[in-house]
mmCIF entry with sequence, helices, sheets and N, C-alpha, C, O atoms, coordinates in Angstrom:
data_MODEL
# 
_entry.id   MODEL 
# 
_entity.id                         1 
_entity.type                       polymer 
_entity.pdbx_number_of_molecules   1 
# 
_entity_poly.entity_id                      1 
_entity_poly.type                           'polypeptide(L)' 
_entity_poly.nstd_linkage                   no 
_entity_poly.nstd_monomer                   no 
_entity_poly.pdbx_seq_one_letter_code       MATGKVYAVNIGTLLFLLINGPMIALADQHLWHNLHHNITLPRAISDRAE 
_entity_poly.pdbx_seq_one_letter_code_can   MATGKVYAVNIGTLLFLLINGPMIALADQHLWHNLHHNITLPRAISDRAE 
_entity_poly.pdbx_strand_id                 A 
# 
loop_
_entity_poly_seq.entity_id 
_entity_poly_seq.num 
_entity_poly_seq.mon_id 
_entity_poly_seq.hetero 
1 1  MET n 
1 2  ALA n 
1 3  THR n 
1 4  GLY n 
1 5  LYS n 
1 6  VAL n 
1 7  TYR n 
1 8  ALA n 
1 9  VAL n 
1 10 ASN n 
1 11 ILE n 
1 12 GLY n 
1 13 THR n 
1 14 LEU n 
1 15 LEU n 
1 16 PHE n 
1 17 LEU n 
1 18 LEU n 
1 19 ILE n 
1 20 ASN n 
1 21 GLY n 
1 22 PRO n 
1 23 MET n 
1 24 ILE n 
1 25 ALA n 
1 26 LEU n 
1 27 ALA n 
1 28 ASP n 
1 29 GLN n 
1 30 HIS n 
1 31 LEU n 
1 32 TRP n 
1 33 HIS n 
1 34 ASN n 
1 35 LEU n 
1 36 HIS n 
1 37 HIS n 
1 38 ASN n 
1 39 ILE n 
1 40 THR n 
1 41 LEU n 
1 42 PRO n 
1 43 ARG n 
1 44 ALA n 
1 45 ILE n 
1 46 SER n 
1 47 ASP n 
1 48 ARG n 
1 49 ALA n 
1 50 GLU n 
# 
_struct_asym.id          A 
_struct_asym.entity_id   1 
# 
loop_
_struct_conf.conf_type_id 
_struct_conf.id 
_struct_conf.pdbx_PDB_helix_id 
_struct_conf.beg_label_comp_id 
_struct_conf.beg_label_asym_id 
_struct_conf.beg_label_seq_id 
_struct_conf.pdbx_beg_PDB_ins_code 
_struct_conf.end_label_comp_id 
_struct_conf.end_label_asym_id 
_struct_conf.end_label_seq_id 
_struct_conf.pdbx_end_PDB_ins_code 
_struct_conf.beg_auth_comp_id 
_struct_conf.beg_auth_asym_id 
_struct_conf.beg_auth_seq_id 
_struct_conf.end_auth_comp_id 
_struct_conf.end_auth_asym_id 
_struct_conf.end_auth_seq_id 
_struct_conf.pdbx_PDB_helix_class 
_struct_conf.details 
_struct_conf.pdbx_PDB_helix_length 
HELX_P HELX_P1 AA1 ILE A 11 ? HIS A 30 ? ILE A 11 HIS A 30 1 ? 20 
HELX_P HELX_P2 AA2 ILE A 45 ? ASP A 47 ? ILE A 45 ASP A 47 5 ? 3  
# 
_struct_conf_type.id          HELX_P 
_struct_conf_type.criteria    ? 
_struct_conf_type.reference   ? 
# 
loop_
_atom_site.group_PDB 
_atom_site.id 
_atom_site.type_symbol 
_atom_site.label_atom_id 
_atom_site.label_alt_id 
_atom_site.label_comp_id 
_atom_site.label_asym_id 
_atom_site.label_entity_id 
_atom_site.label_seq_id 
_atom_site.pdbx_PDB_ins_code 
_atom_site.Cartn_x 
_atom_site.Cartn_y 
_atom_site.Cartn_z 
_atom_site.occupancy 
_atom_site.B_iso_or_equiv 
_atom_site.pdbx_formal_charge 
_atom_site.auth_seq_id 
_atom_site.auth_comp_id 
_atom_site.auth_asym_id 
_atom_site.auth_atom_id 
_atom_site.pdbx_PDB_model_num 
ATOM 1   N N  . MET A 1 1  ? 78.806 -24.215 -9.217  1.00 0.00 ? 1  MET A N  1 
ATOM 2   C CA . MET A 1 1  ? 78.393 -23.914 -10.565 1.00 0.00 ? 1  MET A CA 1 
ATOM 3   C C  . MET A 1 1  ? 79.566 -23.360 -11.377 1.00 0.00 ? 1  MET A C  1 
ATOM 4   O O  . MET A 1 1  ? 79.633 -23.554 -12.591 1.00 0.00 ? 1  MET A O  1 
ATOM 5   N N  . ALA A 1 2  ? 80.464 -22.690 -10.719 1.00 0.00 ? 2  ALA A N  1 
ATOM 6   C CA . ALA A 1 2  ? 81.586 -22.104 -11.442 1.00 0.00 ? 2  ALA A CA 1 
ATOM 7   C C  . ALA A 1 2  ? 82.515 -23.183 -12.001 1.00 0.00 ? 2  ALA A C  1 
ATOM 8   O O  . ALA A 1 2  ? 83.131 -22.990 -13.050 1.00 0.00 ? 2  ALA A O  1 
ATOM 9   N N  . THR A 1 3  ? 82.617 -24.318 -11.305 1.00 0.00 ? 3  THR A N  1 
ATOM 10  C CA . THR A 1 3  ? 83.513 -25.385 -11.758 1.00 0.00 ? 3  THR A CA 1 
ATOM 11  C C  . THR A 1 3  ? 82.810 -26.388 -12.665 1.00 0.00 ? 3  THR A C  1 
ATOM 12  O O  . THR A 1 3  ? 83.471 -27.180 -13.337 1.00 0.00 ? 3  THR A O  1 
ATOM 13  N N  . GLY A 1 4  ? 81.474 -26.366 -12.692 1.00 0.00 ? 4  GLY A N  1 
ATOM 14  C CA . GLY A 1 4  ? 80.735 -27.307 -13.519 1.00 0.00 ? 4  GLY A CA 1 
ATOM 15  C C  . GLY A 1 4  ? 80.543 -28.662 -12.871 1.00 0.00 ? 4  GLY A C  1 
ATOM 16  O O  . GLY A 1 4  ? 80.132 -29.612 -13.538 1.00 0.00 ? 4  GLY A O  1 
ATOM 17  N N  . LYS A 1 5  ? 80.831 -28.770 -11.586 1.00 0.00 ? 5  LYS A N  1 
ATOM 18  C CA . LYS A 1 5  ? 80.698 -30.039 -10.869 1.00 0.00 ? 5  LYS A CA 1 
ATOM 19  C C  . LYS A 1 5  ? 79.550 -29.944 -9.868  1.00 0.00 ? 5  LYS A C  1 
ATOM 20  O O  . LYS A 1 5  ? 79.357 -28.913 -9.223  1.00 0.00 ? 5  LYS A O  1 
ATOM 21  N N  . VAL A 1 6  ? 78.805 -31.014 -9.752  1.00 0.00 ? 6  VAL A N  1 
ATOM 22  C CA . VAL A 1 6  ? 77.727 -31.087 -8.773  1.00 0.00 ? 6  VAL A CA 1 
ATOM 23  C C  . VAL A 1 6  ? 78.144 -32.099 -7.716  1.00 0.00 ? 6  VAL A C  1 
ATOM 24  O O  . VAL A 1 6  ? 78.429 -33.253 -8.035  1.00 0.00 ? 6  VAL A O  1 
ATOM 25  N N  . TYR A 1 7  ? 78.182 -31.673 -6.465  1.00 0.00 ? 7  TYR A N  1 
ATOM 26  C CA . TYR A 1 7  ? 78.599 -32.561 -5.389  1.00 0.00 ? 7  TYR A CA 1 
ATOM 27  C C  . TYR A 1 7  ? 77.415 -33.195 -4.673  1.00 0.00 ? 7  TYR A C  1 
ATOM 28  O O  . TYR A 1 7  ? 77.524 -34.307 -4.157  1.00 0.00 ? 7  TYR A O  1 
ATOM 29  N N  . ALA A 1 8  ? 76.286 -32.495 -4.640  1.00 0.00 ? 8  ALA A N  1 
ATOM 30  C CA . ALA A 1 8  ? 75.119 -33.041 -3.959  1.00 0.00 ? 8  ALA A CA 1 
ATOM 31  C C  . ALA A 1 8  ? 73.861 -32.353 -4.473  1.00 0.00 ? 8  ALA A C  1 
ATOM 32  O O  . ALA A 1 8  ? 73.879 -31.177 -4.837  1.00 0.00 ? 8  ALA A O  1 
ATOM 33  N N  . VAL A 1 9  ? 72.771 -33.111 -4.493  1.00 0.00 ? 9  VAL A N  1 
ATOM 34  C CA . VAL A 1 9  ? 71.458 -32.564 -4.825  1.00 0.00 ? 9  VAL A CA 1 
ATOM 35  C C  . VAL A 1 9  ? 70.523 -33.009 -3.715  1.00 0.00 ? 9  VAL A C  1 
ATOM 36  O O  . VAL A 1 9  ? 70.357 -34.206 -3.478  1.00 0.00 ? 9  VAL A O  1 
ATOM 37  N N  . ASN A 1 10 ? 69.922 -32.062 -3.044  1.00 0.00 ? 10 ASN A N  1 
ATOM 38  C CA . ASN A 1 10 ? 69.037 -32.379 -1.926  1.00 0.00 ? 10 ASN A CA 1 
ATOM 39  C C  . ASN A 1 10 ? 67.662 -32.800 -2.423  1.00 0.00 ? 10 ASN A C  1 
ATOM 40  O O  . ASN A 1 10 ? 67.300 -32.540 -3.571  1.00 0.00 ? 10 ASN A O  1 
ATOM 41  N N  . ILE A 1 11 ? 66.900 -33.451 -1.552  1.00 0.00 ? 11 ILE A N  1 
ATOM 42  C CA . ILE A 1 11 ? 65.562 -33.913 -1.905  1.00 0.00 ? 11 ILE A CA 1 
ATOM 43  C C  . ILE A 1 11 ? 64.650 -32.731 -2.233  1.00 0.00 ? 11 ILE A C  1 
ATOM 44  O O  . ILE A 1 11 ? 63.775 -32.854 -3.090  1.00 0.00 ? 11 ILE A O  1 
ATOM 45  N N  . GLY A 1 12 ? 64.836 -31.608 -1.580  1.00 0.00 ? 12 GLY A N  1 
ATOM 46  C CA . GLY A 1 12 ? 64.029 -30.428 -1.863  1.00 0.00 ? 12 GLY A CA 1 
ATOM 47  C C  . GLY A 1 12 ? 64.254 -29.913 -3.271  1.00 0.00 ? 12 GLY A C  1 
ATOM 48  O O  . GLY A 1 12 ? 63.314 -29.460 -3.923  1.00 0.00 ? 12 GLY A O  1 
ATOM 49  N N  . THR A 1 13 ? 65.478 -29.978 -3.742  1.00 0.00 ? 13 THR A N  1 
ATOM 50  C CA . THR A 1 13 ? 65.791 -29.552 -5.102  1.00 0.00 ? 13 THR A CA 1 
ATOM 51  C C  . THR A 1 13 ? 65.107 -30.460 -6.114  1.00 0.00 ? 13 THR A C  1 
ATOM 52  O O  . THR A 1 13 ? 64.529 -29.982 -7.090  1.00 0.00 ? 13 THR A O  1 
ATOM 53  N N  . LEU A 1 14 ? 65.170 -31.756 -5.887  1.00 0.00 ? 14 LEU A N  1 
ATOM 54  C CA . LEU A 1 14 ? 64.526 -32.706 -6.798  1.00 0.00 ? 14 LEU A CA 1 
ATOM 55  C C  . LEU A 1 14 ? 63.011 -32.530 -6.812  1.00 0.00 ? 14 LEU A C  1 
ATOM 56  O O  . LEU A 1 14 ? 62.391 -32.547 -7.875  1.00 0.00 ? 14 LEU A O  1 
ATOM 57  N N  . LEU A 1 15 ? 62.423 -32.363 -5.643  1.00 0.00 ? 15 LEU A N  1 
ATOM 58  C CA . LEU A 1 15 ? 60.979 -32.157 -5.583  1.00 0.00 ? 15 LEU A CA 1 
ATOM 59  C C  . LEU A 1 15 ? 60.578 -30.869 -6.283  1.00 0.00 ? 15 LEU A C  1 
ATOM 60  O O  . LEU A 1 15 ? 59.577 -30.835 -6.998  1.00 0.00 ? 15 LEU A O  1 
ATOM 61  N N  . PHE A 1 16 ? 61.348 -29.818 -6.083  1.00 0.00 ? 16 PHE A N  1 
ATOM 62  C CA . PHE A 1 16 ? 61.060 -28.553 -6.735  1.00 0.00 ? 16 PHE A CA 1 
ATOM 63  C C  . PHE A 1 16 ? 61.100 -28.704 -8.251  1.00 0.00 ? 16 PHE A C  1 
ATOM 64  O O  . PHE A 1 16 ? 60.199 -28.232 -8.944  1.00 0.00 ? 16 PHE A O  1 
ATOM 65  N N  . LEU A 1 17 ? 62.128 -29.353 -8.767  1.00 0.00 ? 17 LEU A N  1 
ATOM 66  C CA . LEU A 1 17 ? 62.278 -29.502 -10.209 1.00 0.00 ? 17 LEU A CA 1 
ATOM 67  C C  . LEU A 1 17 ? 61.178 -30.375 -10.811 1.00 0.00 ? 17 LEU A C  1 
ATOM 68  O O  . LEU A 1 17 ? 60.751 -30.138 -11.941 1.00 0.00 ? 17 LEU A O  1 
ATOM 69  N N  . LEU A 1 18 ? 60.722 -31.370 -10.079 1.00 0.00 ? 18 LEU A N  1 
ATOM 70  C CA . LEU A 1 18 ? 59.719 -32.296 -10.597 1.00 0.00 ? 18 LEU A CA 1 
ATOM 71  C C  . LEU A 1 18 ? 58.288 -31.806 -10.416 1.00 0.00 ? 18 LEU A C  1 
ATOM 72  O O  . LEU A 1 18 ? 57.429 -32.109 -11.245 1.00 0.00 ? 18 LEU A O  1 
ATOM 73  N N  . ILE A 1 19 ? 58.014 -31.060 -9.357  1.00 0.00 ? 19 ILE A N  1 
ATOM 74  C CA . ILE A 1 19 ? 56.633 -30.739 -8.992  1.00 0.00 ? 19 ILE A CA 1 
ATOM 75  C C  . ILE A 1 19 ? 56.258 -29.292 -9.283  1.00 0.00 ? 19 ILE A C  1 
ATOM 76  O O  . ILE A 1 19 ? 55.068 -28.996 -9.385  1.00 0.00 ? 19 ILE A O  1 
ATOM 77  N N  . ASN A 1 20 ? 57.197 -28.393 -9.420  1.00 0.00 ? 20 ASN A N  1 
ATOM 78  C CA . ASN A 1 20 ? 56.891 -26.977 -9.564  1.00 0.00 ? 20 ASN A CA 1 
ATOM 79  C C  . ASN A 1 20 ? 56.031 -26.681 -10.795 1.00 0.00 ? 20 ASN A C  1 
ATOM 80  O O  . ASN A 1 20 ? 55.024 -25.984 -10.677 1.00 0.00 ? 20 ASN A O  1 
ATOM 81  N N  . GLY A 1 21 ? 56.394 -27.184 -11.950 1.00 0.00 ? 21 GLY A N  1 
ATOM 82  C CA . GLY A 1 21 ? 55.639 -26.930 -13.173 1.00 0.00 ? 21 GLY A CA 1 
ATOM 83  C C  . GLY A 1 21 ? 54.220 -27.460 -13.119 1.00 0.00 ? 21 GLY A C  1 
ATOM 84  O O  . GLY A 1 21 ? 53.279 -26.709 -13.374 1.00 0.00 ? 21 GLY A O  1 
ATOM 85  N N  . PRO A 1 22 ? 54.036 -28.751 -12.790 1.00 0.00 ? 22 PRO A N  1 
ATOM 86  C CA . PRO A 1 22 ? 52.667 -29.272 -12.679 1.00 0.00 ? 22 PRO A CA 1 
ATOM 87  C C  . PRO A 1 22 ? 51.841 -28.580 -11.600 1.00 0.00 ? 22 PRO A C  1 
ATOM 88  O O  . PRO A 1 22 ? 50.629 -28.432 -11.755 1.00 0.00 ? 22 PRO A O  1 
ATOM 89  N N  . MET A 1 23 ? 52.476 -28.156 -10.514 1.00 0.00 ? 23 MET A N  1 
ATOM 90  C CA . MET A 1 23 ? 51.751 -27.459 -9.452  1.00 0.00 ? 23 MET A CA 1 
ATOM 91  C C  . MET A 1 23 ? 51.246 -26.101 -9.938  1.00 0.00 ? 23 MET A C  1 
ATOM 92  O O  . MET A 1 23 ? 50.122 -25.712 -9.619  1.00 0.00 ? 23 MET A O  1 
ATOM 93  N N  . ILE A 1 24 ? 52.049 -25.385 -10.695 1.00 0.00 ? 24 ILE A N  1 
ATOM 94  C CA . ILE A 1 24 ? 51.622 -24.097 -11.248 1.00 0.00 ? 24 ILE A CA 1 
ATOM 95  C C  . ILE A 1 24 ? 50.503 -24.304 -12.259 1.00 0.00 ? 24 ILE A C  1 
ATOM 96  O O  . ILE A 1 24 ? 49.532 -23.548 -12.270 1.00 0.00 ? 24 ILE A O  1 
ATOM 97  N N  . ALA A 1 25 ? 50.629 -25.326 -13.114 1.00 0.00 ? 25 ALA A N  1 
ATOM 98  C CA . ALA A 1 25 ? 49.583 -25.616 -14.101 1.00 0.00 ? 25 ALA A CA 1 
ATOM 99  C C  . ALA A 1 25 ? 48.268 -25.969 -13.411 1.00 0.00 ? 25 ALA A C  1 
ATOM 100 O O  . ALA A 1 25 ? 47.206 -25.526 -13.848 1.00 0.00 ? 25 ALA A O  1 
ATOM 101 N N  . LEU A 1 26 ? 48.323 -26.746 -12.357 1.00 0.00 ? 26 LEU A N  1 
ATOM 102 C CA . LEU A 1 26 ? 47.121 -27.117 -11.606 1.00 0.00 ? 26 LEU A CA 1 
ATOM 103 C C  . LEU A 1 26 ? 46.477 -25.886 -10.976 1.00 0.00 ? 26 LEU A C  1 
ATOM 104 O O  . LEU A 1 26 ? 45.258 -25.727 -11.028 1.00 0.00 ? 26 LEU A O  1 
ATOM 105 N N  . ALA A 1 27 ? 47.279 -25.030 -10.391 1.00 0.00 ? 27 ALA A N  1 
ATOM 106 C CA . ALA A 1 27 ? 46.748 -23.813 -9.775  1.00 0.00 ? 27 ALA A CA 1 
ATOM 107 C C  . ALA A 1 27 ? 46.142 -22.891 -10.823 1.00 0.00 ? 27 ALA A C  1 
ATOM 108 O O  . ALA A 1 27 ? 45.102 -22.281 -10.578 1.00 0.00 ? 27 ALA A O  1 
ATOM 109 N N  . ASP A 1 28 ? 46.776 -22.780 -11.987 1.00 0.00 ? 28 ASP A N  1 
ATOM 110 C CA . ASP A 1 28 ? 46.228 -21.941 -13.056 1.00 0.00 ? 28 ASP A CA 1 
ATOM 111 C C  . ASP A 1 28 ? 44.880 -22.466 -13.534 1.00 0.00 ? 28 ASP A C  1 
ATOM 112 O O  . ASP A 1 28 ? 43.984 -21.675 -13.830 1.00 0.00 ? 28 ASP A O  1 
ATOM 113 N N  . GLN A 1 29 ? 44.721 -23.768 -13.615 1.00 0.00 ? 29 GLN A N  1 
ATOM 114 C CA . GLN A 1 29 ? 43.475 -24.346 -14.111 1.00 0.00 ? 29 GLN A CA 1 
ATOM 115 C C  . GLN A 1 29 ? 42.357 -24.310 -13.077 1.00 0.00 ? 29 GLN A C  1 
ATOM 116 O O  . GLN A 1 29 ? 41.211 -24.023 -13.422 1.00 0.00 ? 29 GLN A O  1 
ATOM 117 N N  . HIS A 1 30 ? 42.668 -24.595 -11.822 1.00 0.00 ? 30 HIS A N  1 
ATOM 118 C CA . HIS A 1 30 ? 41.616 -24.809 -10.828 1.00 0.00 ? 30 HIS A CA 1 
ATOM 119 C C  . HIS A 1 30 ? 41.429 -23.663 -9.839  1.00 0.00 ? 30 HIS A C  1 
ATOM 120 O O  . HIS A 1 30 ? 40.312 -23.427 -9.379  1.00 0.00 ? 30 HIS A O  1 
ATOM 121 N N  . LEU A 1 31 ? 42.482 -22.959 -9.510  1.00 0.00 ? 31 LEU A N  1 
ATOM 122 C CA . LEU A 1 31 ? 42.358 -21.888 -8.525  1.00 0.00 ? 31 LEU A CA 1 
ATOM 123 C C  . LEU A 1 31 ? 42.138 -20.535 -9.176  1.00 0.00 ? 31 LEU A C  1 
ATOM 124 O O  . LEU A 1 31 ? 41.295 -19.757 -8.729  1.00 0.00 ? 31 LEU A O  1 
ATOM 125 N N  . TRP A 1 32 ? 42.879 -20.257 -10.211 1.00 0.00 ? 32 TRP A N  1 
ATOM 126 C CA . TRP A 1 32 ? 42.802 -18.960 -10.877 1.00 0.00 ? 32 TRP A CA 1 
ATOM 127 C C  . TRP A 1 32 ? 42.431 -19.141 -12.341 1.00 0.00 ? 32 TRP A C  1 
ATOM 128 O O  . TRP A 1 32 ? 43.155 -18.685 -13.226 1.00 0.00 ? 32 TRP A O  1 
ATOM 129 N N  . HIS A 1 33 ? 41.306 -19.804 -12.601 1.00 0.00 ? 33 HIS A N  1 
ATOM 130 C CA . HIS A 1 33 ? 40.903 -20.070 -13.976 1.00 0.00 ? 33 HIS A CA 1 
ATOM 131 C C  . HIS A 1 33 ? 40.485 -18.798 -14.713 1.00 0.00 ? 33 HIS A C  1 
ATOM 132 O O  . HIS A 1 33 ? 40.430 -18.802 -15.943 1.00 0.00 ? 33 HIS A O  1 
ATOM 133 N N  . ASN A 1 34 ? 40.192 -17.722 -14.004 1.00 0.00 ? 34 ASN A N  1 
ATOM 134 C CA . ASN A 1 34 ? 39.849 -16.454 -14.660 1.00 0.00 ? 34 ASN A CA 1 
ATOM 135 C C  . ASN A 1 34 ? 41.078 -15.601 -14.962 1.00 0.00 ? 34 ASN A C  1 
ATOM 136 O O  . ASN A 1 34 ? 40.972 -14.553 -15.599 1.00 0.00 ? 34 ASN A O  1 
ATOM 137 N N  . LEU A 1 35 ? 42.219 -16.046 -14.511 1.00 0.00 ? 35 LEU A N  1 
ATOM 138 C CA . LEU A 1 35 ? 43.455 -15.295 -14.724 1.00 0.00 ? 35 LEU A CA 1 
ATOM 139 C C  . LEU A 1 35 ? 43.926 -15.469 -16.160 1.00 0.00 ? 35 LEU A C  1 
ATOM 140 O O  . LEU A 1 35 ? 44.084 -16.593 -16.637 1.00 0.00 ? 35 LEU A O  1 
ATOM 141 N N  . HIS A 1 36 ? 44.147 -14.362 -16.843 1.00 0.00 ? 36 HIS A N  1 
ATOM 142 C CA . HIS A 1 36 ? 44.655 -14.393 -18.204 1.00 0.00 ? 36 HIS A CA 1 
ATOM 143 C C  . HIS A 1 36 ? 45.970 -13.634 -18.235 1.00 0.00 ? 36 HIS A C  1 
ATOM 144 O O  . HIS A 1 36 ? 46.083 -12.544 -17.674 1.00 0.00 ? 36 HIS A O  1 
ATOM 145 N N  . HIS A 1 37 ? 46.941 -14.205 -18.881 1.00 0.00 ? 37 HIS A N  1 
ATOM 146 C CA . HIS A 1 37 ? 48.244 -13.569 -18.986 1.00 0.00 ? 37 HIS A CA 1 
ATOM 147 C C  . HIS A 1 37 ? 48.204 -12.597 -20.162 1.00 0.00 ? 37 HIS A C  1 
ATOM 148 O O  . HIS A 1 37 ? 48.111 -13.010 -21.318 1.00 0.00 ? 37 HIS A O  1 
ATOM 149 N N  . ASN A 1 38 ? 48.274 -11.334 -19.862 1.00 0.00 ? 38 ASN A N  1 
ATOM 150 C CA . ASN A 1 38 ? 48.206 -10.294 -20.887 1.00 0.00 ? 38 ASN A CA 1 
ATOM 151 C C  . ASN A 1 38 ? 49.613 -9.897  -21.293 1.00 0.00 ? 38 ASN A C  1 
ATOM 152 O O  . ASN A 1 38 ? 50.191 -8.951  -20.758 1.00 0.00 ? 38 ASN A O  1 
ATOM 153 N N  . ILE A 1 39 ? 50.136 -10.622 -22.226 1.00 0.00 ? 39 ILE A N  1 
ATOM 154 C CA . ILE A 1 39 ? 51.486 -10.345 -22.711 1.00 0.00 ? 39 ILE A CA 1 
ATOM 155 C C  . ILE A 1 39 ? 51.369 -9.810  -24.128 1.00 0.00 ? 39 ILE A C  1 
ATOM 156 O O  . ILE A 1 39 ? 50.804 -10.468 -25.001 1.00 0.00 ? 39 ILE A O  1 
ATOM 157 N N  . THR A 1 40 ? 51.889 -8.643  -24.352 1.00 0.00 ? 40 THR A N  1 
ATOM 158 C CA . THR A 1 40 ? 51.907 -8.064  -25.682 1.00 0.00 ? 40 THR A CA 1 
ATOM 159 C C  . THR A 1 40 ? 53.301 -8.254  -26.257 1.00 0.00 ? 40 THR A C  1 
ATOM 160 O O  . THR A 1 40 ? 54.269 -7.653  -25.792 1.00 0.00 ? 40 THR A O  1 
ATOM 161 N N  . LEU A 1 41 ? 53.384 -9.084  -27.258 1.00 0.00 ? 41 LEU A N  1 
ATOM 162 C CA . LEU A 1 41 ? 54.676 -9.337  -27.880 1.00 0.00 ? 41 LEU A CA 1 
ATOM 163 C C  . LEU A 1 41 ? 54.929 -8.312  -28.970 1.00 0.00 ? 41 LEU A C  1 
ATOM 164 O O  . LEU A 1 41 ? 54.014 -7.969  -29.718 1.00 0.00 ? 41 LEU A O  1 
ATOM 165 N N  . PRO A 1 42 ? 56.135 -7.827  -29.069 1.00 0.00 ? 42 PRO A N  1 
ATOM 166 C CA . PRO A 1 42 ? 56.443 -6.875  -30.137 1.00 0.00 ? 42 PRO A CA 1 
ATOM 167 C C  . PRO A 1 42 ? 56.357 -7.570  -31.491 1.00 0.00 ? 42 PRO A C  1 
ATOM 168 O O  . PRO A 1 42 ? 56.761 -8.724  -31.636 1.00 0.00 ? 42 PRO A O  1 
ATOM 169 N N  . ARG A 1 43 ? 55.831 -6.862  -32.469 1.00 0.00 ? 43 ARG A N  1 
ATOM 170 C CA . ARG A 1 43 ? 55.717 -7.403  -33.813 1.00 0.00 ? 43 ARG A CA 1 
ATOM 171 C C  . ARG A 1 43 ? 57.000 -7.153  -34.582 1.00 0.00 ? 43 ARG A C  1 
ATOM 172 O O  . ARG A 1 43 ? 57.701 -6.170  -34.341 1.00 0.00 ? 43 ARG A O  1 
ATOM 173 N N  . ALA A 1 44 ? 57.297 -8.034  -35.495 1.00 0.00 ? 44 ALA A N  1 
ATOM 174 C CA . ALA A 1 44 ? 58.482 -7.877  -36.331 1.00 0.00 ? 44 ALA A CA 1 
ATOM 175 C C  . ALA A 1 44 ? 58.311 -6.680  -37.245 1.00 0.00 ? 44 ALA A C  1 
ATOM 176 O O  . ALA A 1 44 ? 57.187 -6.307  -37.582 1.00 0.00 ? 44 ALA A O  1 
ATOM 177 N N  . ILE A 1 45 ? 59.398 -6.086  -37.640 1.00 0.00 ? 45 ILE A N  1 
ATOM 178 C CA . ILE A 1 45 ? 59.350 -4.907  -38.521 1.00 0.00 ? 45 ILE A CA 1 
ATOM 179 C C  . ILE A 1 45 ? 58.661 -5.268  -39.833 1.00 0.00 ? 45 ILE A C  1 
ATOM 180 O O  . ILE A 1 45 ? 57.920 -4.452  -40.381 1.00 0.00 ? 45 ILE A O  1 
ATOM 181 N N  . SER A 1 46 ? 58.887 -6.459  -40.338 1.00 0.00 ? 46 SER A N  1 
ATOM 182 C CA . SER A 1 46 ? 58.271 -6.862  -41.608 1.00 0.00 ? 46 SER A CA 1 
ATOM 183 C C  . SER A 1 46 ? 56.769 -7.050  -41.504 1.00 0.00 ? 46 SER A C  1 
ATOM 184 O O  . SER A 1 46 ? 56.078 -7.022  -42.523 1.00 0.00 ? 46 SER A O  1 
ATOM 185 N N  . ASP A 1 47 ? 56.229 -7.246  -40.265 1.00 0.00 ? 47 ASP A N  1 
ATOM 186 C CA . ASP A 1 47 ? 54.799 -7.438  -40.071 1.00 0.00 ? 47 ASP A CA 1 
ATOM 187 C C  . ASP A 1 47 ? 54.052 -6.131  -39.863 1.00 0.00 ? 47 ASP A C  1 
ATOM 188 O O  . ASP A 1 47 ? 52.821 -6.120  -39.884 1.00 0.00 ? 47 ASP A O  1 
ATOM 189 N N  . ARG A 1 48 ? 54.751 -5.051  -39.667 1.00 0.00 ? 48 ARG A N  1 
ATOM 190 C CA . ARG A 1 48 ? 54.121 -3.766  -39.403 1.00 0.00 ? 48 ARG A CA 1 
ATOM 191 C C  . ARG A 1 48 ? 53.582 -3.146  -40.676 1.00 0.00 ? 48 ARG A C  1 
ATOM 192 O O  . ARG A 1 48 ? 54.185 -3.238  -41.746 1.00 0.00 ? 48 ARG A O  1 
ATOM 193 N N  . ALA A 1 49 ? 52.439 -2.515  -40.531 1.00 0.00 ? 49 ALA A N  1 
ATOM 194 C CA . ALA A 1 49 ? 51.858 -1.831  -41.687 1.00 0.00 ? 49 ALA A CA 1 
ATOM 195 C C  . ALA A 1 49 ? 52.637 -0.545  -41.959 1.00 0.00 ? 49 ALA A C  1 
ATOM 196 O O  . ALA A 1 49 ? 53.067 0.141   -41.032 1.00 0.00 ? 49 ALA A O  1 
ATOM 197 N N  . GLU A 1 50 ? 52.804 -0.241  -43.198 1.00 0.00 ? 50 GLU A N  1 
ATOM 198 C CA . GLU A 1 50 ? 53.561 0.971   -43.548 1.00 0.00 ? 50 GLU A CA 1 
ATOM 199 C C  . GLU A 1 50 ? 52.650 2.160   -43.699 1.00 0.00 ? 50 GLU A C  1 
ATOM 200 O O  . GLU A 1 50 ? 53.115 3.262   -43.991 1.00 0.00 ? 50 GLU A O  1 
# 
């Protein structure tokens, strides 16, 4: 990574890159459908009430 050259990509790396996202989406929909991500995003200063 330091040189910017890739010499080899293993099959596990390719499978991970291709399947990881859809696998998480499938698990979120079917296994943990009651799971809600409670993320509180900070509001911009201009959106705050004075």
